[in-house]
C-alpha positions, 0 to 999 in steps of 0.5 A: 079148156085146153085151147085156153091153157095153151094160149096162156102158156104161149102168152107167158112165153111171149112176155119173156121175148122182146121180139115176140112182143114186137111181132104181136104188135106188128100183127095186131088185128091179123090172123092165120088158120092152121089146118092139119090134113087128115085130121079135123084140126083147124086152129085160128091164131090172131094177135090183139097187139099184146097177146096171141088168141087161139080158137078151135073155131076161127071166126072171120077171114084169115090173112093166110092159111097154113095147111099140112100134115101134123108132122109137117106142121111141127117142122115149121117150128124147127130148124128145117122150117124152110125145107117143109115149105120148099118140098111142098109138105106145108102149103101157104095160101093168102098173105105169105108175109103174115104167115111168115111172121106168125111162123117166126112168132110160134118159133119164139114161143116154143114152151119148155115142156118140162118147165110148164109141167113143173108148174103143174106137178112139181120139179122132181116129177116133171124132171122124171117125166122129162127123162122118160120122154127124152129116152122114148124120143131117142129110142123112137128116132133110132128105131125109125133110122133102123127101120128106114135102113132095113126098108132101103136094103130090102128094096135095093138088095132083095127087090132090086127097086133101088140102086145099092148105095155103093153102086150109086156112089160108084156111078156118080164118081164115074159121071164126075170123072167123065165130066172132068175128062170131057172138060180136059178134052174140050180144053185140049181141042181148043188149044190145038185149034188156036195153035193151028189158027196161029200157023195159018 
């Protein structure tokens, strides 16, 4: 039931995007499976040429398989999709070109959650829910940053497992200065050798 609803929302978004309709045509008969590690979630995506078909129990063989943690898979729909693949948190097996086209398609089909919620419960309640969720997400991001900073400070200052930020910057600045000095010295030595060679 939920799969059919998500499918309907995605296909409604596809009808509003010429590029999404073009990708659906290009991907006709092609499919990918998406597996979320550490969960039983396995989702199949297939194009019939005009619509995207979702399945919780993918039948047949897929052209590509995309695997990663749920959060890593969410990164594929955002701006840092390439980094999720480069850093290995998401792996792609099979036809990488097909997987990339499905990834582009999913980026185009990101629904406006508040708009979809408004269809179910009305504009005013959907707007209120949107504000609550937005505030909660902002708080979660802020809490995550603070927790990360606290863990870093503990590991750097209390345990000594990490280099404190200021010391790390000083070290890297020193390395840069040493490199510049070595380059200048090498240039000066080359100049002196050239002068000595011209005298003899």
